[in-house]
N, C-alpha and C positions, 0 to 999 in steps of 0.2 A: 901847388896852389889849388885850393879848395877841394882836393879829391878826397878828402875824410866826408865829406857831405854827400858823397856818392855810397858810402858804405852802411848798411843798416845797423851793424852793432860797432857803432864809432868806440864806445868804452873799451871792449876787447881789445881792439886794434890798438888803442893807446895802451893798454895793459901791456900788449906784447913789445911796443915800442918803449916803453919805460923799460923793460926787464932784460931789453936788448942793449942800453945804453951803458958805456961805460963811465966812469966818474968824471971825465972831462969832455963827454961828449952833450952836446947841445940838441934839441929839437926844434926845428924852427917849420913854423907852418903859416900857412894863410888861410882863412874862413871868409866867407861868405855869410855877412847876418842877415838875420832875419829881418823883414819889415812888409807892413800892410800890401805895399806894392807889388812884392816878389810874390805874395800870393795868388795872384790873379796875372802875372807877366811871363807869359809862355813863349815871347818873341826868341828865344834859343831854338825854340824845335822849327824854325825856318832854316836851320844850318843841317845841310844835307851831310855833313860829316856825323851826323849823329845817326843816319841811316847806314853806314856802312857794312854792317853786317847785314842785314837784308838784300844790301846789292850784291856783296859776295854770295848770297843764298839766290840770285838770279831772280830777286822781285823785282817789278818794275815801280820802284818808289815814286816815280811821276804819277803814277796811276791811283797811289794810295793816300788816304787823309791822315793828317797829324792833329794829335789834341793833348790838351794838358790838364790836370785836375791839381788843384790842392787837396792833400788829406789832413783835414783837422784833427784825426785821430793820432795820426803818425807825425804830425807837423812837417809834412814831407810835399816837396812838389813832384809828381810825375806824368811823365811825357808816353805816349803811345803813339803807334801807328796801326791804320787800320786797312788789312789787304783787301785789294781792287777785287779778289776773286780766291777760291780755295788754292792753296799752293801745298802740293805735295812733297817734302825733303826727304831724300834718303841719304843717309849716314852709314859708312861702312868704316869702322874704326878698330882694327887690329884683329880683323876678321868677322868682326860683328857687327850684322846690318840691322838698320833700324829705320822705321819713317816717323816723321812728324809732318801732321797736316797743321796747318793754318788757315784760318776758316775763314772767308769773309766777312768783313765787318765786325771781326772779333778782335777788340784792343789787343793789340801785343804790346806790351812793356819793353820802352827802350830806353828810359832814361830816368833816373833817381835822384833826388836831392834831399838830404835831411838839413832840415832849417834848425838854426842855433841862435839863441841870444848870447850876447856876451856873458852874462852871468851863467847861463846855462853850460857854457865851454869851460869857463873856470871852474866849475861844479866837477865837469868830467876830467878836466886835468887833475885835478885833485885826488879823485876818486880813482885815477890810473896811476897814482904815486908819481906824480910828475909836477915836480915845482916850477911855477912860473917866476920867472927872472926878469922878462920885461916883455911889454907889448904895446903895440901903438893901432890907433884907428887911422884908416883912410880918411881925407877931408870929409867927403859926403856920407860917412859913417857904414859904407856898405861893408868895408874888407875890415879884418882884423888880422895881425900878424902877431904870432906868440913866439917867446923863446923861451924854452924849459928845460931842464936837465933832470935826470933821475932825482927823487927824492930819497934825502939820506935815511929814511926808516923805510924802507921797501922790501 
């Protein structure tokens, strides 16, 4: 549900899904549709679940600030946290050590959502060689469900 909005190259993922479908397979997905209200509503950033990664890195999220921005150029909403102090994080993976510094008051992106319109979604499905079989909108026109199959001409 709405996971595709978190992916920057939405069309590429749809293409991969299209080519992985057999003749009888269906791709069913839900998407959150763009609206003027969504461009400014960042209430989701109050959800501490978004900050799981910083918590696992021993960052005191209760001391960090959260912010959100609408990116007109990319038609996306982006959420950030601002560390309350400098954090030095050490990683040791397969014997390779590296350090990453998160600087105080430097925006760290924690959330991304690419906004779509209904027509934009339909274009992306067609470009990805997916044939739209059925679609429906929620009563408040916020969500759309699409049911697709691989196009015969892929």
